Structures are given as C-alpha cells and as structure tokens.
NUBA-298366 format. One record per residue: x, y, z of N, C-alpha, C, O in turn; residue number from 1; chain. Coordinates in pm, 1 decimal. Layout:
pt neast:X | nnorth:Y | nup:Z | caeast:X | canorth:Y | caup:Z | ceast:X | cnorth:Y | cup:Z | oeast:X | onorth:Y | oup:Z | seq:NUM | mol:A
...
! end
This chain:
pt neast:7214.9 | nnorth:-531.2 | nup:2683.5 | caeast:7087.8 | canorth:-535.9 | caup:2586.0 | ceast:7112.7 | cnorth:-735.8 | cup:2513.0 | oeast:7206.3 | onorth:-812.9 | oup:2491.9 | seq:1 | mol:A
pt neast:6944.8 | nnorth:-735.4 | nup:2499.1 | caeast:6971.7 | canorth:-932.4 | caup:2415.2 | ceast:6979.3 | cnorth:-901.5 | cup:2289.9 | oeast:6899.9 | onorth:-820.6 | oup:2241.8 | seq:2 | mol:A
pt neast:7040.0 | nnorth:-938.4 | nup:2243.4 | caeast:7057.8 | canorth:-959.6 | caup:2094.5 | ceast:6931.0 | cnorth:-1016.0 | cup:1974.2 | oeast:6889.2 | onorth:-1131.7 | oup:1971.2 | seq:3 | mol:A
pt neast:6894.1 | nnorth:-925.9 | nup:1898.9 | caeast:6789.3 | canorth:-948.5 | caup:1809.3 | ceast:6803.9 | cnorth:-1096.6 | cup:1756.5 | oeast:6704.6 | onorth:-1169.5 | oup:1754.2 | seq:4 | mol:A
pt neast:6919.0 | nnorth:-1138.3 | nup:1716.9 | caeast:6931.6 | canorth:-1254.5 | caup:1624.5 | ceast:6854.0 | cnorth:-1353.9 | cup:1771.7 | oeast:6736.8 | onorth:-1387.0 | oup:1753.4 | seq:5 | mol:A
pt neast:6896.2 | nnorth:-1381.4 | nup:1859.2 | caeast:6835.8 | canorth:-1435.8 | caup:1984.5 | ceast:6740.4 | cnorth:-1469.4 | cup:1989.4 | oeast:6712.7 | onorth:-1588.1 | oup:1972.2 | seq:6 | mol:A
pt neast:6620.1 | nnorth:-1343.5 | nup:2024.1 | caeast:6528.0 | canorth:-1337.2 | caup:1981.6 | ceast:6448.8 | cnorth:-1354.7 | cup:1849.1 | oeast:6331.0 | onorth:-1385.5 | oup:1831.0 | seq:7 | mol:A
pt neast:6522.2 | nnorth:-1333.6 | nup:1785.0 | caeast:6467.7 | canorth:-1404.7 | caup:1634.0 | ceast:6466.9 | cnorth:-1576.0 | cup:1625.4 | oeast:6369.9 | onorth:-1634.9 | oup:1577.6 | seq:8 | mol:A
pt neast:6572.6 | nnorth:-1639.6 | nup:1671.5 | caeast:6570.4 | canorth:-1785.8 | caup:1668.6 | ceast:6485.7 | cnorth:-1788.8 | cup:1749.4 | oeast:6384.8 | onorth:-1805.2 | oup:1680.7 | seq:9 | mol:A
pt neast:6449.1 | nnorth:-1783.4 | nup:1871.1 | caeast:6331.3 | canorth:-1811.7 | caup:1990.5 | ceast:6200.8 | cnorth:-1792.4 | cup:1914.8 | oeast:6117.1 | onorth:-1881.7 | oup:1901.5 | seq:10 | mol:A
pt neast:6194.0 | nnorth:-1717.5 | nup:1885.1 | caeast:6057.2 | canorth:-1730.0 | caup:1795.4 | ceast:6009.2 | cnorth:-1786.4 | cup:1681.8 | oeast:5891.6 | onorth:-1819.7 | oup:1666.7 | seq:11 | mol:A
pt neast:6117.5 | nnorth:-1801.7 | nup:1580.5 | caeast:6100.4 | canorth:-1938.9 | caup:1493.4 | ceast:6113.0 | cnorth:-2058.5 | cup:1522.1 | oeast:6072.8 | onorth:-2150.6 | oup:1451.0 | seq:12 | mol:A
pt neast:6184.5 | nnorth:-2073.7 | nup:1655.9 | caeast:6152.2 | canorth:-2203.8 | caup:1739.4 | ceast:6040.3 | cnorth:-2240.7 | cup:1764.6 | oeast:5981.7 | onorth:-2345.2 | oup:1736.1 | seq:13 | mol:A
pt neast:5991.6 | nnorth:-2100.2 | nup:1852.2 | caeast:5857.8 | canorth:-2151.3 | caup:1897.2 | ceast:5740.5 | cnorth:-2156.8 | cup:1805.6 | oeast:5641.7 | onorth:-2206.6 | oup:1859.5 | seq:14 | mol:A
pt neast:5724.8 | nnorth:-2121.2 | nup:1688.0 | caeast:5695.1 | canorth:-2126.4 | caup:1564.5 | ceast:5651.3 | cnorth:-2255.9 | cup:1529.6 | oeast:5540.9 | onorth:-2309.8 | oup:1537.0 | seq:15 | mol:A
pt neast:5767.4 | nnorth:-2296.2 | nup:1487.9 | caeast:5807.3 | canorth:-2430.1 | caup:1433.9 | ceast:5756.2 | cnorth:-2583.0 | cup:1536.3 | oeast:5723.8 | onorth:-2699.3 | oup:1512.7 | seq:16 | mol:A
pt neast:5772.4 | nnorth:-2504.2 | nup:1643.4 | caeast:5735.9 | canorth:-2611.0 | caup:1754.6 | ceast:5526.7 | cnorth:-2625.4 | cup:1778.6 | oeast:5449.6 | onorth:-2715.7 | oup:1811.2 | seq:17 | mol:A
pt neast:5515.5 | nnorth:-2502.6 | nup:1745.2 | caeast:5366.3 | canorth:-2437.5 | caup:1749.8 | ceast:5295.0 | cnorth:-2569.7 | cup:1630.5 | oeast:5204.5 | onorth:-2652.3 | oup:1642.3 | seq:18 | mol:A
pt neast:5363.6 | nnorth:-2544.0 | nup:1551.0 | caeast:5321.0 | canorth:-2584.5 | caup:1405.4 | ceast:5308.9 | cnorth:-2767.8 | cup:1384.7 | oeast:5215.4 | onorth:-2836.2 | oup:1343.1 | seq:19 | mol:A
pt neast:5438.0 | nnorth:-2803.8 | nup:1430.7 | caeast:5451.5 | canorth:-2966.9 | caup:1485.7 | ceast:5331.1 | cnorth:-3009.5 | cup:1582.5 | oeast:5295.3 | onorth:-3127.3 | oup:1580.6 | seq:20 | mol:A
pt neast:5278.1 | nnorth:-2933.3 | nup:1652.9 | caeast:5238.5 | canorth:-2954.5 | caup:1789.8 | ceast:5049.2 | cnorth:-2976.8 | cup:1755.7 | oeast:4973.3 | onorth:-3067.3 | oup:1790.3 | seq:21 | mol:A
pt neast:5029.2 | nnorth:-2874.2 | nup:1690.1 | caeast:4927.2 | canorth:-2862.8 | caup:1570.2 | ceast:4889.3 | cnorth:-2938.8 | cup:1501.7 | oeast:4768.7 | onorth:-2963.8 | oup:1502.7 | seq:22 | mol:A
pt neast:4980.3 | nnorth:-3009.2 | nup:1410.9 | caeast:5006.1 | canorth:-3118.4 | caup:1318.8 | ceast:4981.9 | cnorth:-3214.0 | cup:1382.0 | oeast:4897.4 | onorth:-3288.2 | oup:1332.0 | seq:23 | mol:A
pt neast:5029.6 | nnorth:-3247.2 | nup:1488.1 | caeast:4995.8 | canorth:-3399.2 | caup:1572.8 | ceast:4878.8 | cnorth:-3391.4 | cup:1643.2 | oeast:4820.7 | onorth:-3496.8 | oup:1668.9 | seq:24 | mol:A
pt neast:4823.5 | nnorth:-3265.9 | nup:1686.7 | caeast:4696.3 | canorth:-3275.2 | caup:1745.8 | ceast:4602.3 | cnorth:-3333.8 | cup:1667.4 | oeast:4524.4 | onorth:-3426.9 | oup:1687.8 | seq:25 | mol:A
pt neast:4631.3 | nnorth:-3235.8 | nup:1537.3 | caeast:4489.6 | canorth:-3279.6 | caup:1429.9 | ceast:4533.0 | cnorth:-3413.7 | cup:1379.1 | oeast:4428.1 | onorth:-3477.6 | oup:1371.1 | seq:26 | mol:A
pt neast:4589.5 | nnorth:-3457.2 | nup:1357.2 | caeast:4652.8 | canorth:-3599.5 | caup:1305.9 | ceast:4589.6 | cnorth:-3698.1 | cup:1418.2 | oeast:4530.3 | onorth:-3788.9 | oup:1360.0 | seq:27 | mol:A
pt neast:4582.5 | nnorth:-3710.4 | nup:1549.7 | caeast:4516.3 | canorth:-3789.3 | caup:1652.3 | ceast:4351.5 | cnorth:-3755.2 | cup:1665.3 | oeast:4262.3 | onorth:-3824.4 | oup:1714.4 | seq:28 | mol:A
pt neast:4345.8 | nnorth:-3626.3 | nup:1604.5 | caeast:4194.2 | canorth:-3598.0 | caup:1581.3 | ceast:4118.1 | cnorth:-3684.3 | cup:1511.5 | oeast:4014.6 | onorth:-3741.7 | oup:1545.2 | seq:29 | mol:A
pt neast:4192.8 | nnorth:-3689.0 | nup:1388.8 | caeast:4122.7 | canorth:-3743.1 | caup:1276.2 | ceast:4171.5 | cnorth:-3912.8 | cup:1246.2 | oeast:4121.7 | onorth:-3969.3 | oup:1148.8 | seq:30 | mol:A
pt neast:4235.1 | nnorth:-3961.0 | nup:1303.6 | caeast:4293.7 | canorth:-4080.3 | caup:1338.4 | ceast:4148.0 | cnorth:-4153.1 | cup:1444.1 | oeast:4092.0 | onorth:-4262.7 | oup:1442.8 | seq:31 | mol:A
pt neast:4131.4 | nnorth:-4040.6 | nup:1518.1 | caeast:4060.1 | canorth:-4144.0 | caup:1665.0 | ceast:3859.7 | cnorth:-4122.2 | cup:1579.6 | oeast:3763.8 | onorth:-4185.3 | oup:1624.1 | seq:32 | mol:A
pt neast:3852.4 | nnorth:-4049.5 | nup:1492.8 | caeast:3739.7 | canorth:-4022.0 | caup:1390.0 | ceast:3712.3 | cnorth:-4120.6 | cup:1323.3 | oeast:3609.3 | onorth:-4185.8 | oup:1305.9 | seq:33 | mol:A
pt neast:3898.3 | nnorth:-4131.1 | nup:1256.6 | caeast:3827.5 | canorth:-4241.1 | caup:1132.2 | ceast:3846.4 | cnorth:-4430.6 | cup:1198.5 | oeast:3795.5 | onorth:-4523.1 | oup:1135.2 | seq:34 | mol:A
pt neast:3901.5 | nnorth:-4446.9 | nup:1289.5 | caeast:3874.1 | canorth:-4575.0 | caup:1395.4 | ceast:3750.3 | cnorth:-4575.8 | cup:1441.3 | oeast:3696.0 | onorth:-4683.7 | oup:1464.9 | seq:35 | mol:A
pt neast:3686.5 | nnorth:-4458.9 | nup:1461.1 | caeast:3529.1 | canorth:-4487.2 | caup:1538.5 | ceast:3446.0 | cnorth:-4524.6 | cup:1413.4 | oeast:3367.5 | onorth:-4618.3 | oup:1427.9 | seq:36 | mol:A
pt neast:3454.2 | nnorth:-4449.7 | nup:1263.7 | caeast:3401.8 | canorth:-4439.5 | caup:1155.8 | ceast:3409.9 | cnorth:-4622.7 | cup:1119.1 | oeast:3318.5 | onorth:-4704.5 | oup:1108.3 | seq:37 | mol:A
pt neast:3518.2 | nnorth:-4634.2 | nup:1110.5 | caeast:3581.0 | canorth:-4802.6 | caup:1066.5 | ceast:3503.2 | cnorth:-4926.3 | cup:1163.9 | oeast:3473.4 | onorth:-5036.4 | oup:1117.6 | seq:38 | mol:A
pt neast:3481.7 | nnorth:-4891.5 | nup:1283.4 | caeast:3406.7 | canorth:-4963.2 | caup:1407.6 | ceast:3273.0 | cnorth:-4966.8 | cup:1355.3 | oeast:3224.7 | onorth:-5064.5 | oup:1298.1 | seq:39 | mol:A
pt neast:3212.8 | nnorth:-4855.1 | nup:1376.9 | caeast:3070.3 | canorth:-4804.4 | caup:1303.8 | ceast:3043.5 | cnorth:-4923.8 | cup:1203.7 | oeast:2955.7 | onorth:-5008.2 | oup:1221.9 | seq:40 | mol:A
pt neast:3144.8 | nnorth:-4919.9 | nup:1077.0 | caeast:3104.3 | canorth:-4987.9 | caup:941.6 | ceast:3154.0 | cnorth:-5106.0 | cup:970.1 | oeast:3126.5 | onorth:-5173.5 | oup:870.9 | seq:41 | mol:A
pt neast:3216.8 | nnorth:-5180.1 | nup:1053.6 | caeast:3236.4 | canorth:-5285.2 | caup:1059.4 | ceast:3107.0 | cnorth:-5413.7 | cup:1182.4 | oeast:3066.8 | onorth:-5529.4 | oup:1169.8 | seq:42 | mol:A
pt neast:3096.1 | nnorth:-5351.3 | nup:1242.2 | caeast:2992.6 | canorth:-5306.9 | caup:1313.6 | ceast:2825.3 | cnorth:-5354.8 | cup:1247.6 | oeast:2755.8 | onorth:-5450.1 | oup:1283.0 | seq:43 | mol:A
pt neast:2797.9 | nnorth:-5254.6 | nup:1147.0 | caeast:2643.3 | canorth:-5304.9 | caup:1048.9 | ceast:2743.4 | cnorth:-5363.6 | cup:959.9 | oeast:2678.8 | onorth:-5459.1 | oup:916.8 | seq:44 | mol:A
pt neast:2860.7 | nnorth:-5370.6 | nup:902.3 | caeast:2883.7 | canorth:-5483.8 | caup:762.7 | ceast:2821.4 | cnorth:-5417.5 | cup:656.2 | oeast:2793.1 | onorth:-5478.8 | oup:553.2 | seq:45 | mol:A
pt neast:2795.0 | nnorth:-5288.0 | nup:672.0 | caeast:2786.2 | canorth:-5202.0 | caup:547.3 | ceast:2911.5 | cnorth:-5105.5 | cup:557.9 | oeast:3012.7 | onorth:-5120.0 | oup:626.5 | seq:46 | mol:A
pt neast:2870.7 | nnorth:-4983.1 | nup:454.5 | caeast:2980.6 | canorth:-4878.5 | caup:446.1 | ceast:2879.2 | cnorth:-4776.3 | cup:466.0 | oeast:2901.0 | onorth:-4669.0 | oup:409.7 | seq:47 | mol:A
pt neast:2788.7 | nnorth:-4785.8 | nup:524.4 | caeast:2637.1 | canorth:-4610.7 | caup:509.6 | ceast:2742.9 | cnorth:-4577.3 | cup:625.5 | oeast:2845.9 | onorth:-4540.0 | oup:569.2 | seq:48 | mol:A
pt neast:2754.5 | nnorth:-4576.0 | nup:724.9 | caeast:2786.3 | canorth:-4487.5 | caup:808.5 | ceast:2955.4 | cnorth:-4412.1 | cup:763.4 | oeast:3019.3 | onorth:-4333.7 | oup:833.7 | seq:49 | mol:A
pt neast:2982.9 | nnorth:-4450.0 | nup:668.1 | caeast:3141.8 | canorth:-4366.4 | caup:632.1 | ceast:3057.3 | cnorth:-4283.0 | cup:505.3 | oeast:3124.8 | onorth:-4191.8 | oup:457.4 | seq:50 | mol:A
pt neast:2933.8 | nnorth:-4298.7 | nup:450.3 | caeast:2898.1 | canorth:-4253.9 | caup:292.2 | ceast:2754.1 | cnorth:-4125.1 | cup:445.3 | oeast:2721.2 | onorth:-4007.1 | oup:457.6 | seq:51 | mol:A
pt neast:2738.7 | nnorth:-4196.9 | nup:483.6 | caeast:2630.4 | canorth:-4067.3 | caup:592.9 | ceast:2707.6 | cnorth:-3964.6 | cup:628.4 | oeast:2664.1 | onorth:-3849.5 | oup:626.9 | seq:52 | mol:A
pt neast:2880.5 | nnorth:-4006.9 | nup:678.7 | caeast:2982.3 | canorth:-3926.4 | caup:752.5 | ceast:3023.7 | cnorth:-3807.0 | cup:612.8 | oeast:3020.8 | onorth:-3684.9 | oup:627.9 | seq:53 | mol:A
pt neast:3054.9 | nnorth:-3866.7 | nup:501.1 | caeast:3050.9 | canorth:-3776.4 | caup:401.7 | ceast:2975.3 | cnorth:-3700.9 | cup:331.8 | oeast:3024.5 | onorth:-3599.4 | oup:282.5 | seq:54 | mol:A
pt neast:2855.8 | nnorth:-3728.3 | nup:313.7 | caeast:2720.3 | canorth:-3632.4 | caup:303.5 | ceast:2691.4 | cnorth:-3532.3 | cup:410.4 | oeast:2626.5 | onorth:-3429.8 | oup:390.0 | seq:55 | mol:A
pt neast:2758.4 | nnorth:-3577.5 | nup:561.1 | caeast:2723.5 | canorth:-3439.4 | caup:654.6 | ceast:2854.1 | cnorth:-3351.6 | cup:615.3 | oeast:2845.3 | onorth:-3229.8 | oup:631.2 | seq:56 | mol:A
pt neast:2962.7 | nnorth:-3400.8 | nup:570.1 | caeast:3056.5 | canorth:-3324.8 | caup:594.7 | ceast:3033.4 | cnorth:-3210.9 | cup:448.5 | oeast:3053.5 | onorth:-3089.7 | oup:457.5 | seq:57 | mol:A
pt neast:2985.1 | nnorth:-3285.2 | nup:310.6 | caeast:2987.4 | canorth:-3190.5 | caup:214.4 | ceast:2836.1 | cnorth:-3121.4 | cup:242.4 | oeast:2797.3 | onorth:-3057.7 | oup:144.4 | seq:58 | mol:A
pt neast:2746.1 | nnorth:-3121.3 | nup:352.8 | caeast:2671.6 | canorth:-3007.7 | caup:331.5 | ceast:2738.6 | cnorth:-2895.2 | cup:449.2 | oeast:2695.2 | onorth:-2782.4 | oup:472.7 | seq:59 | mol:A
pt neast:2812.7 | nnorth:-2937.7 | nup:489.8 | caeast:2882.1 | canorth:-2806.5 | caup:633.1 | ceast:2963.4 | cnorth:-2755.7 | cup:522.2 | oeast:2996.2 | onorth:-2639.1 | oup:544.3 | seq:60 | mol:A
pt neast:3006.5 | nnorth:-2799.8 | nup:413.7 | caeast:3140.3 | canorth:-2654.7 | caup:344.6 | ceast:3039.7 | cnorth:-2626.9 | cup:249.7 | oeast:3056.7 | onorth:-2538.4 | oup:165.9 | seq:61 | mol:A
! end
C-alpha cells in the first residue's frame, strides 16, 4: 500500500507547479498586451489607445 504522505506530497507539488505555471502564462499574456498597447501609443504619438483600453476594461467590470 502506498503511503498517504507520499500522495499528499505529490498533490502539494502538483498544486504549486500549477500555480507557478498559471502565473507565468498570465504574466506573458499581460506583457504582450502591454507591449502591443505601447506600440500603438508610440505610433500614434498619443495616449489615446491607453485611455481607450482603460475605458473598455472599465465597462466590462
């Protein structure tokens, strides 16, 4: 019979690994979104894209 402590350690390790991976995926997603927004702002030479994105996020919540 497999020890319950071993299963618990595997479960905790898998949970922590999942948290780390999900944090990294979210970080990459928002960094790409910010980079795209900054490129639009630089090309238009205004902060209008930033304000438009802010308003869009504000209406979603």
